[in-house]
N, C-alpha and C positions, 0 to 999 in steps of 0.2 A: 598576498596572495591575489593574483589576476585572474579574471575569469571571462569567458566568452561564450554565448550561446549560438548554433547553428540550427536551422531547420531547412530541410529540402524533401523533393518528391522522388529523388533518383540518387543512386550512388554516385553518378557524374556531377550532380549538383553539390552533394556533399563534399566530394573531393575538390571542386572548385573554390568553395567557400572556405574549406580548411587551409587551401594554399594561400588564400588571400589572408586568413587569419593570422598565419605564421610568418607572413611576408614582412611584418613590421618589427620582427626580432622577438614576438611573443612565443614562448617556448612551453607549450603544455605537457605535463607528465601524466596527467590522469583525464580520461573522457568518460562521462556517463553517456551510455548509447541506448536510447529508447526508440524502438523500432517496429514498425508494423511486420507481421508475418508475411505480408504480400511483397515486402522488399527483401532483396538480396543483401543479407549482411555481409557476405564473404569479402566483396571489395572494400566495404567500411573497415573490416577487421584488418585487411591486409594493409591499407595505407596508413591506418593508426599504428600498427605493428611496425611499419618500415620507419616511422618518425618516432619509435621507441615511446609510445604514449599507452599506458595501461588502460586497460577497459574494464568497465563495470557496465554489462549490458543486459538488457531485458526486452523481451517482446511485449506488446501492449494491446490495449483496445482504445486506443487514442492518444495523441501526444501533444505537448505544449510547450511553448517557450514564452518569454516576455512579449513576443510577436503575436501571440494568439494560440488558439486551440485548433487541432487539425486531427484528421484521420488518414490512415494509409501512408504516413510520412515517416521520415526519420529525423530525429533530433539529437543534437550532442551538446552537452555542457562540458567545456574544457577549462581546465584548472592547471596553473603552473606551480602546483603545490609541491613542497619539498618531498622527494620520494622516501626519505627516512621517516616521515610522519603518517604513511599509510601503508597497508598491506592488504591485498586481495586473496581471499580464500573461497574455493567452490567445492562442494561435496555432493555426490549423487547419494540418494538414499538406497544403496546398493543391498542393504540389509532389509529394507522394506521399513526402517525405523527413522522417521524424520526427527525423533527426540534425539537420537544418537547423532544426527547431522546437526542439531542445534548444539549439542555438547561439543562436538568437533569445532565448530566456529568459535564457541566461547573459550576453549583451551588454546586455540591458534592465537586469540587476541590477547589472552593473559601472557602467553609465551612471548608475545611480541612487545607489549607495552604495560607498564604498571597501571595505567588508567585508560583502558581501551573504549572506544565508543564505536558502535555498529550501525551501518546502513545496509539493510539486507533486502534480498528479493528471492521469492522461491517460484518454482515451475511445477505445473501440475496441481490444478485446483482441488483435486480429489485428495490431496495430501493436506490435512488439517494445518493451517498456519500456527495455531496455537501449540501444536505438537513441537515445531521448530523452535517457538518461543520458550516452551517448558525446558526443553533441553538446554537452550542457551542460559536461561536464568537459573539453572541448577549450578552452572559453572561460575557465572559472574554475579555481582551484586544487583539486587533488584532496582537500585536507583540508577544503573548503568544506562547510559543514552543508547536507545535501539529505535530506529525510525525505518520506514521502508514500506514497500508494496509487493504484493504477488504479481508476477508476470501474466499477461493475457494473451489472447489469440484472436483478436478482432471479432470475438462471439462468433467463430465459425466451428466451434467443437472440435479444433484441431489441436495441435500440441503447442503449448506455451514453452518458452525456452529462456534460460539465463546463461550468459556466456562471458568468457574473457578472451584475451588475445589467442589462447591455445587450447581452450576447453569450453564445451558447452554441456549443458544438462537438461533434459526434458523432465526430469523428476529429481530435483535437488534443490540446494540453497547456495546463494552467492551472497558473499559479504564483503563489503569495503570496511576494513578495520582501521579506526583512526586513532592516533595517539592524542588524547584529549587534554594532555599538558600543553600540546602545541597548537592544536587547533579547537576552538570553542565550537559546539554544537548546541543549538536552542531552538526548540520547536515544541509541537503538540499534536495530539490526535483529537480531532474535534468533529463532533456531529452536528449540533445545533438542533437537532430535531426536538420538539416539545413532547412531554409526557401527555398521555391521554388516558382518561377512566381511572377505575380503581386498580389496585394492586393485584396481580395475579401470581399464582404459583405453580411451577411445572411439578407435577406429582408423579409422572411416569416418563421415562426417556432413555435412549440408548445412543451414545455418541452425538451426532447432530440431530437425531430424529426425536421429536416430542409426542409421546402417544396421548398423554392426557394433561389437561390444564384444570386445576381445581377439582380433580377427579372425574372430569368429564371428557369425552373425546376431543382432542386438540382442534381439528378443523371445525368442529361444530361451535366451539368458543370463539374462534377466529372469524368465523362467518358472522357470528352474531354481533361482534363488537366492531368489525371493521366494514362489513356490508359488502365484502367481494363475493363474486359469483363465479362458480366452477361449471364448466360444461359438462354435466353429466352423463351426457351421450357419448363421451370420449372415454369412459371408465375402462374399456376394454384394452386401451392403448397403454395400460399401466400407469407409471408415474405421470403426474401432470404439473404443469407450472403453477405456481401459487397464485399468480396474477395480482400480486400486491407489491408495490415498491416501499412499502413503509415497514421499517425495521421494529423489532421489540427491543426494549431497553432493559438489559439485565442488570439488577442493582449490585453493587459491590460493597464490601464493608466500609471502603472509604473511596473517596474520588467519584468521578463521574460514572455513569453507567457504561456497560460494554454492549455496543449494538450488534445485533444478530438479525440479518435480513432473512425473511421466509422465502424459500427457493422452490421446494417441491411438495406435493400432496399426494398421499397414497390412498386412495379412494377405498382399499380393501379394509384399512382399519381406522381412517380418519386421522392419520398421523401426518405431521408436517416436518419437513427438514429444513434446517436453519443453515446459514452459512457460517457453521462452526459449531464445536461441541458444546453442550449444555449440561447442567447438573441436576439431579432431583432435589428438589426443595428450593431451587433458585426462584427468586422472586422478580417480576418484571412488570413493565407497563407497556402498553401499545403506544404508537407514535401518532400524532395528528399529521395530515398532510402539510408539506412544506410550504413556506412563505418567504417573503423577503428577509425576515428576521432569522431564518436559517443562515443565510449568507452572511447577514450582519455579525452574527455571533462567531463566525469563523474568522472573518476579518478582525473583529475586535481581539480575538486571541493573539493575533499578530502584533496588534498594537500595544497590547498589554506586555508581551515579551520584550518587544523593543523598547518600551519605557522602562521596564523594570529588571530586565536580564541582560539583554544584548543590544546596545544602542546603534550598532552598525553591523554590516554583514558584507562578505565577500561574494557570496553566491547563494542561491536558495535552490532547494529541491522539493517537490510536492509530488504527493502520491494520493489521488482521488479515486474513491471506489466508483466503478462503472455504474453501480445502483444509483449514486447521486446524479450521474448524468441522465439516467433514465428518469428519476423523479423530479430534477430540478430543471431539466431542459437547459435553455440558454443562461440561467442563473448559474449553472455549474461553471460556465466560463468566467462569469462575474466574479465568483469567489476565488477562483485560481489566480486571475489576473489582479484581483484586490489584495491578495497576499503579496504578491510580487511588488505591487505599487507601494506597499507600506516600506518596503526596503530599497526599491528602485535599484535593484542590482540584477546581474544576468540570473535567469532562472530556467530550469527545465523540469519535466515531469511527465507522467502519463496516467491515463485512468486504469486502475488496478483491479484485481480480484480479491482484495482483502488487505487490511493495512496493518502495519506495526507502529506501534507509539505509544507514548505515555498521555493519559488523559490528566486534565487539571485535578492536582490535589490527589492524584492516584498513581498506581503503578504501570509500568509498561505492560501491554496486552496486545492481543491479536484482534483485530476488530473488522466489522463489515459495514458498509454505507457511511465511513467516516472519510475525512481528508486528513491525511497525516504530513506535516511539513516540517522542514528544518532549514535553518539559516546556519552558514558555516562561516567563521572569522578567524583568520590565523592570528595568533597571538604576537 
């Protein structure tokens, strides 16, 4: 399998670069299209459709290739993969159930291949990504490879979107289903955040909202242990941003913790909203502020997998939480490009609103403030 990446600031640039790519006999059959909502995706879809190139598309909060990290741009990762080895499926949550959408994707995968693997993206961050994952894992084996990231909207509180050649969804899930008997996928969801302090317990919660921690109002505990300040004069405005970029680390029975960023604060009851559902009785740690070791641990995951699982790749996909970009600043670019440099192959990805992937020694989960990456290799 051959791969090429393209990045541009306009449909005209992408059209020109694509023409150059295929002028030497390269005949891609699949394109990952990661695009700012500021860009017009219709001409991109049109030219790819004309070339009979299948599209896995998502809007973003920043885009990257091996050429660097950017915003407001269009990136494509083109693959000349055998069409018999992949299938694209998209489904709206028309019934209001993201769980049913996950089940649908899983059933399409099992109908297509004996050993399906999934690269997925969802639109509308108000739809919990773990519901998509829950439905999918009700159908497929928990060890099934599932990687990806939720689409973004350039942080403009607009509508994120996933799309194919002939369909788009502002509240749905998109999946690239791959025959893993023919294409190897190897990757990991990594946070790198160091745990801090003593273990805490969520004692009252509902969905993504935590009301109490160790039987005390959640925000009082969070203020005490993180030192964040909330502008109390803004209480009349309703929900407030939590003003922290440090996630909590929810422990699992096995494997690494699941990261949950703290997003909004309700001053009426001192509750806090996480970037994903939580369960009563869950134990967690706070996170230390990030440093260079956060990036080192991410790059180390790629080195370990290349050494022990997949020695070479044809292409790399990376989905990095926008929360990492906020917390790490320029270091977020360093870890993205650091993963690519381990493989030295064409890469594309975007800053996402939540990630799908398997943590080391654990199961596949929906995460926040992680970086989920996957290397692909034709057998």
